[in-house]
C-alpha positions as CSV (number, residue, x, y, z in Angstrom):
1,X,-0.1,-0.1,0.1
2,X,1.5,3.1,-1.0
3,X,0.8,6.8,0.3
4,X,-1.6,7.3,-2.5
5,X,-3.7,4.2,-1.2
6,X,-3.3,5.8,2.1
7,X,-4.5,9.2,1.2
8,X,-7.8,7.5,-0.8
9,X,-8.2,5.0,2.2
10,X,-8.4,8.5,4.6
11,X,-10.5,10.7,2.0
12,X,-13.0,8.0,1.7
13,X,-16.6,8.2,3.7
14,X,-16.8,5.0,4.5
15,X,-13.0,4.1,5.6
16,X,-10.5,6.2,7.6
17,X,-12.4,8.9,7.0
18,X,-15.8,7.9,9.3
19,X,-13.0,6.5,12.0
20,X,-11.3,9.9,12.1
21,X,-14.6,11.8,12.3
22,X,-15.5,9.1,15.5
23,X,-12.3,10.2,16.6
24,X,-12.7,13.8,17.0
25,X,-12.7,15.5,20.3
26,X,-13.5,18.8,21.8
27,X,-16.4,21.2,21.8
28,X,-15.4,24.4,20.7
29,X,-12.3,23.4,18.1
30,X,-12.4,19.7,17.0
31,X,-9.6,17.9,16.7
32,X,-7.5,14.8,16.7
33,X,-4.3,13.8,18.8
34,X,-1.6,11.6,17.0
35,X,-2.8,8.6,19.6
36,X,-6.0,9.0,17.6
37,X,-4.5,9.5,13.8
38,X,-2.6,6.2,14.7
39,X,-6.0,4.3,16.2
40,X,-7.0,4.5,12.8
41,X,-7.5,0.7,11.2
42,X,-5.9,-0.4,7.7
43,X,-7.7,-3.6,6.2
44,X,-5.3,-5.0,4.6
45,X,-5.7,-8.6,2.8
46,X,-3.4,-11.7,4.3
47,X,-0.1,-12.3,2.9
48,X,-1.5,-15.3,1.0
49,X,-4.2,-12.5,-0.3
50,X,-2.3,-10.2,-1.6
51,X,0.0,-12.8,-3.4
52,X,-2.9,-14.4,-4.6
53,X,-4.0,-10.6,-5.9
54,X,-0.5,-10.1,-7.0
55,X,-0.3,-13.0,-9.4
56,X,-4.4,-12.3,-10.4
57,X,-3.4,-8.9,-11.9
58,X,-0.1,-10.2,-13.6
59,X,-1.9,-12.8,-15.1
60,X,-4.3,-10.5,-16.8
61,X,-1.5,-7.7,-18.0
62,X,0.3,-10.5,-19.6
63,X,-2.8,-11.5,-21.4
64,X,-3.6,-7.9,-22.0
65,X,0.1,-7.5,-23.4
66,X,-0.7,-10.8,-25.6
67,X,-3.7,-9.0,-26.8
68,X,-1.7,-5.8,-27.8
69,X,0.9,-7.7,-29.8
70,X,-1.9,-9.6,-31.4
71,X,-3.5,-6.0,-32.3
72,X,-0.5,-5.0,-33.5
73,X,0.1,-7.8,-36.3
74,X,-3.4,-7.4,-37.4
75,X,-2.7,-3.8,-37.8
76,X,0.3,-4.3,-40.3
77,X,-1.5,-7.3,-41.9
78,X,-4.1,-5.0,-42.6
79,X,-1.8,-2.0,-43.8
80,X,0.2,-4.9,-46.0
81,X,-3.3,-6.1,-48.0
82,X,-4.3,-2.4,-48.0
83,X,-0.8,-1.9,-50.0
84,X,-1.5,-4.8,-52.2
85,X,-5.0,-4.6,-53.3
86,X,-4.0,-0.4,-54.1
87,X,-1.1,-1.8,-56.4
88,X,-3.4,-4.7,-58.1
89,X,-6.1,-1.5,-59.0
90,X,-3.6,0.8,-59.9
91,X,-1.9,-1.8,-62.4
92,X,-5.3,-3.1,-63.8
93,X,-5.4,-6.4,-61.7
94,X,-7.9,-6.3,-59.4
95,X,-10.8,-7.1,-61.8
96,X,-10.7,-8.4,-65.3
97,X,-10.0,-5.7,-68.1
98,X,-12.2,-5.2,-70.8
99,X,-9.7,-4.4,-73.7
100,X,-12.3,-2.5,-75.7
101,X,-12.4,0.2,-72.1
102,X,-10.5,3.4,-73.1
103,X,-7.0,3.8,-70.7
104,X,-7.5,5.4,-67.6
105,X,-5.2,8.2,-69.3
106,X,-7.2,8.8,-71.7
107,X,-10.4,8.9,-69.9
108,X,-9.2,11.6,-67.0
109,X,-8.2,13.8,-70.2
110,X,-11.5,13.3,-71.3
111,X,-13.3,13.7,-67.9
112,X,-10.8,16.9,-67.6
113,X,-11.6,18.3,-71.1
114,X,-15.5,18.1,-70.4
115,X,-15.2,19.5,-66.7
116,X,-13.6,22.9,-68.3
117,X,-16.5,22.9,-71.5
118,X,-18.6,22.7,-67.9
119,X,-16.8,25.4,-66.5
120,X,-16.6,27.8,-69.4
121,X,-20.4,27.8,-69.4
122,X,-21.4,27.6,-66.5
């Protein structure tokens, strides 16, 4: 248990704070003595329970690490597949080509020309 755990426990309504409120003394100015603060009980699991908890946490971290590696591998594979598909598409190998279709360069030039004609009219 580190200092942030202790601070959280003391600040929690049902934890240390409840104990400290019960221990406050004084009619005009309420307060606590050092012995009162030392009397606050911090519930801790047994050593065996702590070992089991740490073991479970480490097991879950291990699973999370494996999942992260699997995701990274899948992302790399996805990127390779995407690049392969784009390469095949640009090479005209993705779908069967119709030899009667005009080449892409001529199609793009025709579209550009038609667009320029429409812009002049509009």
